[in-house]
C-alpha positions in Angstrom: -14.3 31.5 -26.5 -11.2 32.2 -24.4 -13.3 32.4 -21.2 -14.8 29.0 -22.1 -11.3 27.5 -22.5 -10.2 29.0 -19.1 -13.3 27.6 -17.4 -12.7 24.2 -18.9 -9.1 24.3 -17.8 -10.0 25.3 -14.2 -12.7 22.6 -14.1 -10.2 20.0 -15.3 -7.7 21.1 -12.7 -10.3 20.9 -10.0 -11.2 17.3 -11.0 -7.6 16.4 -11.0 -7.1 17.7 -7.5 -10.2 15.9 -6.3 -9.0 12.6 -7.7 -5.5 12.9 -6.4 -6.1 14.4 -3.0 -6.1 11.1 -1.0 -8.6 9.2 1.0 -12.3 9.8 1.5 -13.3 8.4 4.9 -16.9 8.3 3.9 -16.1 6.1 0.9 -13.7 4.1 3.1 -11.2 3.9 0.3 -9.0 5.8 -2.1 -9.9 8.3 -4.8 -6.5 8.0 -6.5 -4.0 5.4 -7.6 -1.4 5.1 -4.9 2.2 6.0 -5.7 5.0 3.7 -4.9 8.4 4.6 -6.2 10.0 1.2 -6.0 7.6 -1.6 -5.6 9.2 -4.7 -6.9 8.4 -7.2 -4.2 6.7 -10.1 -5.7 4.7 -12.8 -3.8 6.9 -15.3 -2.1 6.0 -18.9 -1.2 6.5 -20.0 2.4 6.2 -23.5 3.7 5.1 -24.3 7.3 7.7 -23.4 9.8 9.6 -20.8 7.7 10.2 -17.3 9.0 9.0 -14.3 7.0 10.5 -10.9 7.3 9.1 -7.7 5.7 10.8 -4.4 6.0 9.6 -1.1 4.7 10.2 2.7 4.6 7.4 5.2 4.7 8.4 8.2 2.5 5.6 10.5 3.6 5.9 11.2 7.3 2.8 13.4 7.3 0.4 10.7 6.3 -2.5 9.8 8.6 -4.2 7.0 6.8 -3.6 3.2 6.7 -1.0 1.9 4.3 0.0 -1.6 3.3 -0.7 -5.0 4.8 1.3 -8.1 4.7 -1.0 -10.7 3.1 -0.5 -14.3 4.1 -2.5 -16.3 1.6 -3.3 -19.9 2.4 -5.8 -22.4 1.0 -8.0 -21.6 3.9 -8.1 -17.8 3.2 -6.0 -14.7 3.6 -4.7 -13.1 6.8 -3.7 -9.5 6.7 -1.0 -8.2 9.0 -1.3 -4.4 9.2 1.9 -2.4 8.6 2.0 0.4 11.2 2.3 4.0 10.1 5.9 4.5 11.1 8.8 6.1 9.2 10.4 2.6 8.8 9.9 -0.7 10.4 9.5 -4.4 9.9 7.3 -7.3 10.8 8.3 -10.9 11.1 6.4 -14.1 11.8 6.6 -17.8 11.3 4.3 -19.5 8.7 2.1 -21.9 10.5 1.1 -23.6 7.2 2.1 -23.4 3.5 1.3 -20.0 2.3 2.1 -17.2 -0.2 3.3 -14.0 1.3 2.6 -10.7 -0.5 2.1 -7.0 0.1 -1.4 -5.7 -0.1 -1.5 -1.9 -0.7 -5.1 -1.5 -1.5 -5.5 1.0 1.3 -2.7 3.3 0.1 -4.1 6.7 -1.1 -2.9 9.5 -3.3 0.0 11.3 -1.8 1.2 8.3 0.3 4.5 7.0 -0.8 5.9 3.8 0.6 8.9 1.8 -0.5 9.0 -1.9 0.5 12.7 -2.7 1.0 12.5 -6.4 1.5 10.2 -9.3 1.7 12.3 -12.3 2.7 11.3 -15.9 3.5 13.9 -17.9 5.3 14.3 -21.4 6.7 
């Protein structure tokens, strides 16, 4: 009975490791829920002509997979601006039409940690 419990525990641990180990290139996605320590940036409305600034900090320097995108959502569709894999950085642009600006982290994988410091829309 004890051997059965140990086998079950090892199997459970193996499953946990598989589902938290990160990306699977063949599946083209994540096997785990991404971890973001402070992710309190809500979507912001931007009107045509406004400047948008997004700054971020990548907490895991070892990561080799894509992370977040800036999503610019307009009535005509969504444009994704890739956030580069750097320790920290920013991206800025001017909205060409009324839009909602958000952060899309659907490509983040287990073990990747990223903190979005600021998403700011200005005149």
